[in-house]
C-alpha positions as a printed Julia matrix, in Angstrom:
277×3 Matrix{Float64}:
   0.0     0.0    0.0
   1.43    3.4   -0.96
   1.73    6.24   1.49
  -1.01    8.09  -0.4
  -3.42    5.14  -0.1
  -2.71    4.35   3.55
  -5.42    5.3    6.02
  -4.67    8.25   8.26
  -3.58    7.47  11.8
  -6.36    8.24  14.26
  -4.73    7.3   17.56
  -1.22    6.46  18.74
  -1.14    4.18  21.78
   2.0     3.96  23.92
   2.25    1.45  26.77
   4.39    1.89  29.88
   6.86   -0.64  28.43
   7.37    1.57  25.37
   5.3    -0.44  22.89
   3.73    1.84  20.27
   0.62    0.87  18.3
  -1.14    3.06  15.76
  -4.91    2.63  15.4
  -6.56    3.82  12.21
 -10.17    4.57  11.39
 -12.44    1.48  11.57
  -9.74   -0.5   13.37
 -10.09   -1.9   16.9
  -7.38   -2.66  19.42
  -8.09   -4.94  22.4
  -5.78   -4.5   25.37
  -5.37   -6.4   28.62
  -3.05   -8.72  30.52
  -4.12  -11.9   28.69
  -2.14  -13.45  25.82
  -5.09  -13.15  23.42
  -5.13   -9.33  23.65
  -3.78   -7.31  20.71
  -1.74   -5.25  23.18
  -0.6    -7.26  26.2
  -0.04   -5.17  29.33
   2.05   -6.37  32.25
  -0.22   -5.64  35.22
  -1.61   -7.3   38.32
  -5.07   -8.82  38.54
  -6.6    -5.37  38.92
  -6.65   -5.45  35.12
  -8.71   -8.03  33.24
  -7.27  -10.37  30.64
  -9.38   -8.55  28.03
  -9.64   -5.2   29.74
 -10.66   -2.7   27.1
 -11.07   -1.81  23.45
  -9.81    1.23  21.6
 -11.59    1.97  18.33
 -10.58    4.4   15.6
 -13.49    6.46  14.28
 -13.77    9.53  12.08
 -12.8    12.57  14.12
 -11.05   10.71  16.93
 -11.17    7.46  18.86
 -13.2     5.88  21.6
 -12.34    3.58  24.47
 -14.69    1.07  26.08
 -14.48   -1.4   28.95
 -14.63   -5.1   28.01
 -14.35   -6.46  31.54
 -17.32   -7.78  33.51
 -15.49   -7.37  36.82
 -13.13   -4.36  36.73
 -13.55   -0.68  35.95
 -11.36    1.25  33.53
 -10.51    4.94  33.72
  -9.81    7.62  31.13
  -7.99   10.67  32.48
  -6.89   13.95  30.89
  -6.47   17.62  31.73
  -8.08   17.68  35.16
 -10.9    15.17  34.68
 -11.3    11.45  35.07
 -13.98    9.2   33.55
 -14.86    5.83  35.08
 -15.85    3.24  32.48
 -17.89    0.7   34.47
 -17.69   -3.05  33.87
 -19.88   -4.57  31.17
 -23.22   -5.83  32.42
 -24.01   -8.29  29.6
 -22.13  -10.31  26.96
 -21.47   -8.79  23.55
 -20.14   -5.43  22.46
 -19.89   -2.67  25.06
 -22.97   -0.42  25.24
 -20.96    2.77  25.76
 -17.52    4.28  26.01
 -15.59    7.55  26.05
 -14.87    9.56  22.92
 -11.44   11.18  22.54
 -11.28   14.01  20.05
  -7.92   15.7   20.64
  -4.81   15.66  22.8
  -3.57   12.85  25.03
  -5.68   10.68  27.32
  -4.37    8.26  29.95
  -6.24    4.94  30.0
  -5.96    2.08  32.47
  -6.99    0.53  35.75
  -6.93    2.5   38.98
  -3.63    0.83  39.91
  -2.09    1.63  36.51
  -2.94    5.3   36.87
  -1.73    5.48  40.47
   1.55    3.76  39.61
   2.21    5.89  36.53
   1.82    3.03  34.06
  -1.32    3.73  31.98
  -1.67    3.65  28.24
  -1.09    7.04  26.62
  -3.54    7.57  23.75
  -2.77   10.56  21.51
  -5.2    11.61  18.8
  -3.49   12.48  15.52
  -4.54   14.72  12.61
  -5.03   13.34   9.12
  -1.65   14.62   7.94
   0.24   12.98  10.8
   1.75   14.37  13.97
  -0.03   14.99  17.26
  -2.52   17.81  17.69
  -3.22   19.81  20.76
  -0.3    18.46  22.79
   2.0    20.69  24.78
   4.38   18.55  26.8
   2.25   16.2   28.93
  -0.82   18.42  28.9
  -3.37   18.42  26.06
  -3.99   21.86  24.66
  -7.46   23.07  23.72
  -7.28   24.58  20.24
 -10.87   25.83  20.23
 -14.08   25.59  22.16
 -15.68   23.04  19.84
 -12.79   20.58  20.16
 -13.2    20.1   23.92
 -15.56   17.49  25.36
 -15.72   17.59  29.16
 -17.2    14.66  31.09
 -20.76   14.48  32.31
 -21.68   11.89  34.91
 -25.1    11.5   36.51
 -25.35    9.79  39.88
 -27.9     6.96  39.48
 -29.19    7.63  42.99
 -30.6    11.05  42.14
 -33.92   12.31  40.83
 -32.04   13.89  37.93
 -30.89   10.45  36.77
 -34.43    9.03  36.79
 -35.69   11.98  34.75
 -32.87   11.5   32.22
 -33.48    7.74  32.03
 -37.23    8.1   31.47
 -36.58   10.81  28.89
 -34.16    8.56  26.98
 -36.14    5.32  27.36
 -37.98    5.4   24.02
 -34.75    5.81  22.03
 -32.87    3.23  24.12
 -35.59    0.73  23.21
 -35.89    1.95  19.61
 -32.41    2.5   18.08
 -34.03    3.94  14.93
 -35.04    6.93  17.05
 -38.43    7.18  15.39
 -40.35    6.8   18.65
 -41.57   10.12  20.11
 -39.87   11.37  23.24
 -41.95   11.99  26.36
 -42.75   15.54  27.45
 -42.44   16.67  31.05
 -45.98   15.59  32.12
 -45.36   12.13  30.65
 -41.98   11.87  32.41
 -43.63   12.94  35.65
 -46.32   10.26  35.36
 -43.71    7.62  34.5
 -41.77    8.59  37.65
 -44.92    7.91  39.68
 -45.22    4.48  38.07
 -41.55    3.58  38.68
 -41.79    4.53  42.36
 -45.15    2.75  42.9
 -46.83    5.98  43.91
 -50.35    4.68  43.28
 -52.16    7.34  45.29
 -50.27   10.11  43.52
 -51.04    8.48  40.15
 -54.76    8.84  40.79
 -54.25   12.41  41.92
 -52.07   13.14  38.88
 -54.81   11.93  36.52
 -57.61   13.85  38.24
 -56.05   16.98  39.76
 -54.67   19.49  37.18
 -52.98   21.57  39.89
 -51.06   18.57  41.23
 -50.21   17.45  37.67
 -48.88   20.88  36.72
 -46.85   21.16  39.93
 -45.18   17.76  39.43
 -44.55   18.44  35.73
 -42.91   21.74  36.71
 -40.57   19.87  39.08
 -39.57   17.55  36.26
 -39.14   20.58  34.0
 -36.55   21.98  36.4
 -34.54   18.75  36.12
 -34.78   18.96  32.33
 -33.38   22.49  32.49
 -30.47   21.24  34.61
 -29.66   18.55  32.03
 -29.66   21.12  29.23
 -27.42   23.42  31.26
 -24.94   20.64  32.09
 -24.68   19.62  28.43
 -24.12   23.21  27.37
 -21.51   23.94  30.07
 -19.49   20.84  29.2
 -19.41   21.66  25.5
 -21.09   18.44  24.4
 -22.79   20.29  21.53
 -21.49   22.96  19.2
 -21.89   26.53  20.33
 -25.23   27.94  19.23
 -26.92   24.55  18.86
 -30.56   24.61  19.91
 -30.95   22.1   22.73
 -34.2    20.52  21.58
 -35.47   17.38  23.3
 -34.05   15.29  20.46
 -30.61   16.9   20.68
 -30.38   16.5   24.46
 -31.5    12.87  24.46
 -29.11   12.15  21.57
 -26.2    13.58  23.58
 -27.15   11.6   26.7
 -27.17    8.36  24.71
 -24.23    8.99  22.37
 -21.92    9.91  25.25
 -23.07    6.89  27.29
 -24.34    9.15  30.05
 -27.51    7.04  29.9
 -27.14    3.53  28.45
 -29.35    0.62  27.47
 -28.08   -1.23  30.53
 -29.58    1.46  32.75
 -33.07    0.3   31.75
 -32.54   -2.64  34.09
 -32.7    -0.26  37.03
 -36.39    0.3   36.37
 -37.08   -3.31  37.37
 -34.65   -3.3   40.32
 -36.75   -3.1   43.53
 -33.88   -1.72  45.62
 -33.1     1.07  43.17
 -36.77    1.94  42.71
 -37.17    2.05  46.5
 -34.28    4.52  46.77
 -35.92    6.65  44.1
 -39.19    6.5   46.01
 -37.42    7.87  49.09
 -36.01   10.71  47.0
 -39.25   11.7   45.31
 -41.87   11.33  48.0
 -42.03   12.56  51.58
 -43.61    9.84  53.69
 -44.03   11.97  56.78
């Protein structure tokens, strides 16, 4: 293959032992401590045999956790993302997108000991972009994606999950998204608030008040997405745009739907939403 025909390097991966691997668009690299990994990492059992996957995509690269038992972390420029273990067999449901600069990837022990993978995103013409020494530079506002994590044990998370539910179930994204009154009623159903359900259906004042509470959470989600630069400046944060961001950045995942049938989690949500006194 000639130099002109070769695919552009998307990501350069450097291990603590000095091994360098270049990952191009549409290529995947599996790393871990097992002999069947593409990149074998000398680490203790805090790292799985098939720990993670780095994939080259147009505009950058993404990293996902392949382990069912151990977390992975992605760290750069003052933030750290925890990639939780996989909950079901198959391909990972979510991951972390890297658009520019250098990101450190590894187990908690690898990061603490100074031995993570260093993943540097490269431009099409070759050579690293946005790297000044060990710190990734930020060439412009649109090139920076800051992390957004929602604590599952919050009302905000339940609102986000119920908002995203139709598109998590329907990957074609043709199903309509619920509006705030519909999210509010769904929250009553999830938390087994039967008395409030009857009141919601028959009392417009109560219905409007609860929908307004949900609306405040929706505003918070829009504000968080805007602050973290997860959409281009000036983008109108419609329901469809916000839900798309929550799903595409794995802030809410298909696996989270299982929480809706988890009695313990639903009970915690009930305690958050309703005052029993």
